[in-house]
C-alpha positions as CSV (number, residue, x, y, z in Angstrom):
1,M,126.7,-11.4,143.5
2,A,127.9,-14.9,142.8
3,V,128.1,-16.5,139.4
4,L,126.3,-19.9,138.6
5,V,127.7,-22.5,136.2
6,I,125.3,-25.3,135.0
7,A,127.3,-28.5,135.0
8,E,127.1,-30.9,132.1
9,H,127.6,-34.4,133.4
10,D,126.5,-38.1,133.0
11,N,125.5,-38.5,136.7
12,A,129.0,-39.8,137.3
13,Q,131.5,-37.5,135.8
14,I,131.7,-33.8,135.0
15,K,132.2,-33.3,131.2
16,G,135.2,-31.3,130.0
17,A,133.2,-28.4,128.6
18,T,132.1,-27.5,132.1
19,L,135.7,-26.9,133.2
20,H,136.1,-24.3,130.4
21,T,132.9,-22.7,131.5
22,V,134.2,-22.4,135.1
23,S,137.1,-20.3,133.7
24,A,134.7,-18.0,131.9
25,A,132.7,-17.7,135.1
26,A,135.7,-16.7,137.1
27,A,136.3,-13.9,134.7
28,C,132.8,-12.5,135.4
29,G,133.7,-11.7,139.0
30,G,132.2,-13.0,142.3
31,E,132.2,-16.5,143.7
32,V,131.6,-19.3,141.3
33,H,128.9,-21.8,142.2
34,M,127.9,-24.8,140.2
35,L,124.5,-26.5,139.8
36,V,124.5,-30.3,139.4
37,A,121.0,-31.5,138.6
38,G,120.8,-35.3,138.1
39,Q,119.7,-38.6,139.5
40,H,122.0,-40.4,141.9
41,A,124.6,-38.0,140.8
42,I,126.7,-38.0,144.0
43,E,129.9,-38.9,142.1
44,A,129.4,-36.0,139.7
45,V,128.8,-33.7,142.8
46,R,132.1,-34.9,144.3
47,A,133.9,-34.2,141.1
48,A,132.4,-30.8,140.9
49,S,133.4,-29.9,144.5
50,Q,137.0,-30.7,143.6
51,I,137.2,-28.2,140.6
52,A,139.5,-25.4,141.4
53,G,137.7,-22.1,141.6
54,V,134.3,-23.4,142.5
55,A,133.2,-22.2,146.0
56,K,129.8,-24.1,146.3
57,V,128.0,-26.9,144.5
58,I,124.3,-27.0,144.5
59,H,122.9,-30.5,144.2
60,A,119.4,-31.1,142.9
61,D,118.5,-34.8,142.8
62,G,115.5,-36.5,141.3
63,P,114.4,-39.0,138.5
64,Q,113.2,-36.0,136.4
65,F,116.8,-35.0,135.9
66,A,118.2,-38.4,135.1
67,H,118.5,-37.8,131.3
68,G,118.9,-34.0,131.3
69,L,115.5,-33.2,129.9
70,A,115.7,-29.5,129.0
71,E,112.3,-28.5,130.5
72,N,113.1,-29.9,133.9
73,V,116.7,-28.7,134.0
74,A,115.6,-25.2,132.9
75,A,113.0,-25.1,135.7
76,Q,115.6,-26.0,138.3
77,V,117.9,-23.3,137.0
78,V,115.2,-20.7,137.1
79,A,114.4,-21.8,140.7
80,V,117.8,-20.8,141.9
81,A,118.9,-18.1,139.3
82,G,117.5,-15.2,141.3
83,N,120.5,-15.4,143.6
84,Y,123.0,-14.9,140.8
85,S,124.3,-12.1,138.5
86,H,125.3,-14.5,135.8
87,V,124.2,-18.0,134.7
88,L,126.7,-19.8,132.4
89,F,126.2,-22.9,130.3
90,P,128.7,-24.7,128.0
91,A,127.8,-24.0,124.4
92,T,127.2,-27.7,123.8
93,T,124.1,-29.4,122.5
94,G,122.8,-29.7,126.1
95,G,123.7,-26.2,127.0
96,K,122.1,-24.7,123.9
97,N,118.9,-26.7,124.6
98,V,118.5,-25.4,128.2
99,A,119.9,-21.8,128.1
100,P,117.2,-20.2,125.8
101,R,114.5,-21.7,128.0
102,V,116.1,-20.2,131.1
103,A,116.5,-16.8,129.4
104,A,112.9,-16.7,128.3
105,K,111.6,-17.6,131.7
106,L,113.8,-14.9,133.3
107,D,112.7,-12.4,130.6
108,V,116.3,-11.6,129.7
109,A,118.4,-11.8,126.6
110,Q,120.8,-14.7,126.0
111,I,124.3,-13.9,124.9
112,S,125.5,-16.9,122.9
113,E,128.9,-18.5,122.6
114,I,131.0,-15.8,124.3
115,T,134.7,-16.0,123.6
116,R,135.9,-13.3,126.0
117,V,134.8,-11.5,129.2
118,N,135.7,-7.9,129.0
119,S,133.9,-6.9,132.2
120,P,131.0,-8.3,134.3
121,D,128.5,-6.8,131.8
122,T,130.5,-6.8,128.5
123,F,131.4,-9.8,126.4
124,E,132.8,-10.7,123.1
125,R,131.4,-13.3,120.6
126,A,132.3,-14.3,117.1
127,V,129.9,-13.3,114.2
128,Y,130.0,-13.8,110.4
129,A,131.7,-17.2,110.8
130,G,134.4,-15.7,113.0
131,N,135.3,-13.0,110.6
132,A,134.2,-10.3,113.0
133,I,133.9,-10.0,116.8
134,A,130.9,-8.4,118.3
135,T,131.2,-6.7,121.7
136,V,127.9,-7.1,123.6
137,Q,127.0,-5.2,126.7
138,S,124.0,-6.3,128.8
139,A,122.0,-4.4,131.4
140,D,119.9,-7.4,132.4
141,R,119.7,-8.2,136.1
142,V,120.8,-11.8,135.3
143,K,123.2,-12.4,132.4
144,V,122.5,-15.8,130.7
145,L,125.5,-16.8,128.7
146,T,126.7,-19.8,126.7
147,V,130.4,-20.3,126.6
148,R,132.5,-21.4,123.6
149,A,134.8,-23.9,125.3
150,T,137.7,-23.5,122.9
151,A,138.0,-19.8,123.8
152,F,138.8,-20.5,127.5
153,G,141.3,-22.7,129.2
154,P,139.9,-25.4,131.5
155,A,139.8,-24.9,135.2
156,P,141.9,-27.6,137.0
157,A,139.7,-30.6,137.8
158,S,141.3,-31.0,141.2
159,G,142.5,-28.8,144.0
160,G,139.2,-27.3,145.0
161,S,137.2,-27.9,148.2
162,A,133.7,-26.5,147.5
163,S,130.9,-26.9,150.0
164,V,127.8,-28.9,148.9
165,E,124.3,-27.6,149.3
166,V,121.2,-29.7,148.7
167,A,118.5,-27.9,146.8
168,S,114.8,-28.8,146.7
169,P,114.2,-30.4,143.2
170,V,111.4,-28.9,141.1
171,P,108.7,-31.3,140.1
172,D,108.6,-33.0,136.7
173,S,107.2,-30.6,134.1
174,G,105.5,-33.5,132.3
175,K,106.2,-31.8,129.0
176,S,108.7,-34.4,127.7
177,Q,109.8,-37.9,128.5
178,F,112.9,-39.9,127.8
179,V,112.3,-42.7,125.4
180,G,115.7,-44.1,124.6
181,Q,119.1,-43.5,123.1
182,E,121.7,-45.2,120.9
183,I,125.2,-44.4,122.0
184,A,127.9,-44.9,119.4
185,R,131.0,-46.5,120.9
186,N,134.3,-45.0,119.7
187,D,137.8,-45.9,120.7
188,R,139.0,-42.5,119.5
189,P,139.2,-39.3,121.6
190,E,136.0,-37.2,121.5
191,L,136.3,-34.7,118.7
192,T,135.9,-31.5,120.7
193,A,138.3,-32.7,123.4
194,A,141.0,-34.3,121.2
195,K,144.6,-33.0,121.1
196,I,145.0,-34.1,117.5
197,V,142.3,-34.1,114.8
198,V,142.7,-35.5,111.3
199,S,139.9,-34.3,108.9
200,G,138.9,-35.1,105.4
201,G,137.0,-33.2,102.8
202,R,135.0,-33.8,99.6
203,A,138.2,-34.7,97.8
204,M,138.3,-38.0,99.6
205,G,135.9,-39.2,96.9
206,S,134.0,-41.9,98.8
207,S,133.3,-43.2,102.3
208,D,135.5,-46.1,101.6
209,K,138.4,-43.9,100.7
210,F,137.7,-41.7,103.7
211,D,138.2,-44.6,106.0
212,E,141.0,-46.2,104.0
213,V,143.2,-43.1,103.9
214,L,142.4,-41.2,107.1
215,R,142.0,-44.0,109.7
216,P,145.6,-45.3,109.5
217,L,146.9,-41.8,110.1
218,A,144.5,-41.2,112.9
219,D,145.5,-44.5,114.5
220,K,149.2,-43.7,114.3
221,L,148.7,-40.3,115.9
222,G,146.0,-41.3,118.4
223,A,143.8,-38.6,116.8
224,A,140.1,-38.0,116.5
225,I,138.6,-37.9,113.0
226,G,136.7,-35.0,111.6
227,A,135.1,-34.0,108.3
228,S,134.1,-31.0,106.3
229,R,130.4,-30.3,105.7
230,A,130.9,-31.2,102.1
231,A,132.2,-34.6,103.1
232,V,129.3,-35.1,105.4
233,D,126.7,-34.0,102.9
234,A,128.3,-36.3,100.3
235,G,127.8,-39.2,102.8
236,Y,131.5,-39.9,103.2
237,A,131.4,-39.3,107.0
238,A,128.9,-39.3,109.8
239,N,127.2,-36.1,110.8
240,D,128.7,-36.1,114.3
241,L,132.2,-35.8,112.7
242,Q,131.4,-32.5,111.0
243,V,133.8,-29.6,112.0
244,G,132.6,-26.1,111.2
245,Q,130.2,-23.3,112.0
246,T,127.2,-25.7,111.7
247,G,129.2,-28.6,113.2
248,K,131.6,-28.8,116.0
249,I,134.1,-26.2,117.1
250,V,137.5,-27.6,117.7
251,A,140.9,-26.2,118.8
252,P,143.3,-29.1,119.1
253,R,147.1,-28.8,119.4
254,L,147.4,-30.2,115.8
255,Y,144.8,-30.1,113.1
256,I,145.5,-32.0,109.8
257,A,143.2,-31.0,106.9
258,C,143.3,-33.5,104.1
259,G,141.6,-32.5,100.8
260,I,139.6,-29.7,102.5
261,S,139.4,-26.5,100.4
262,G,138.8,-24.3,103.4
263,A,135.3,-22.9,103.0
264,I,134.5,-20.1,105.5
265,Q,132.0,-22.4,107.2
266,H,134.8,-25.0,107.9
267,L,137.4,-22.4,108.9
268,A,135.1,-21.0,111.6
269,G,135.2,-24.4,113.3
270,M,139.0,-25.0,113.4
271,K,141.0,-21.9,112.8
272,D,141.8,-21.6,116.5
273,S,143.8,-24.8,116.4
274,K,147.4,-24.4,117.7
275,V,149.1,-25.9,114.6
276,I,147.3,-26.4,111.3
277,V,148.6,-28.7,108.5
278,A,146.9,-28.6,105.1
279,I,147.3,-31.2,102.4
280,N,145.7,-30.2,99.1
281,K,146.7,-30.3,95.5
282,D,145.1,-27.0,94.7
283,P,147.6,-24.2,95.5
284,E,144.8,-21.6,95.6
285,A,142.8,-23.5,98.2
286,P,141.7,-21.1,101.0
287,I,142.8,-23.6,103.7
288,F,146.4,-22.6,103.0
289,S,145.7,-19.0,104.2
290,V,145.2,-20.3,107.8
291,A,147.7,-23.2,107.7
292,D,151.0,-23.1,109.6
293,Y,152.3,-25.8,107.2
294,G,151.0,-26.5,103.7
295,L,151.7,-29.4,101.5
296,E,150.7,-29.0,97.8
297,A,150.2,-32.7,96.9
298,D,147.8,-35.4,96.1
299,L,146.4,-36.6,99.5
300,F,146.1,-40.2,98.2
301,T,149.9,-40.2,97.8
302,A,150.9,-37.8,100.6
303,V,148.8,-39.3,103.5
304,P,150.0,-42.9,103.1
305,E,153.6,-41.6,102.9
306,L,153.0,-39.7,106.1
307,V,151.7,-42.8,107.8
308,R,154.8,-44.8,106.7
309,A,157.0,-42.0,108.0
310,T,155.2,-41.7,111.4
């Protein structure tokens, strides 16, 4: 049977995590189809049809899908899921909101944040903050999976020529309504998609120092800014900058950790980075155990020097 990927989009563009999910879907075997549920989302449908490896795009259009309300999207997924052996979601905020509802409606287990596909019915996922890998085998008729994007390479966004099928939209569930949203504008790359991330920890001392020290380095490198949970809890950085098990999972080409001790919660969110640079004056800091390059120094001296040398 075919495999279904649930697209994450803004009615105009397909979001990057979906491309990683397509790669995971391809490893499950069978044709890869994609569901785009939205309102006036024809541009997103066109983009989806061009993704390499996608054989068919299913388009469900209606005002009830305009803002991705989980109840309505889940109902649409359930309406088409019977034709598929696997249903895959990106392990994003949106995917994690919809996938459990779909699994419950289908009366199957959800397998969360898979990092590898061993076979069509066997998957790997990280447990204990990434210190152990669980191998999970499912006998369910439909496997409902969320995919950790950093564990799979992205499928090419172009080169495909998928057919488009229009599906009958399910009615509005009436269980929730969209009230409004406040979107933070940021000139920096999105944290989970950035190639370079500069992060600060509790050692930054204050929100003013966090900005004063890290922003010039991030500006020089064209990097996203992240933070440890300790820094977020202390009010030095916004919650959406948190990297870690309870924050965002990142795997950039370069991760620079400034004043971060390396608690297990934080390491779980960034240890898959290609190159890790740690700046910390504590030689016993756990962050050095995962760092490719470590600098034992006062960050308030070292980071400005690094900015001047960049």
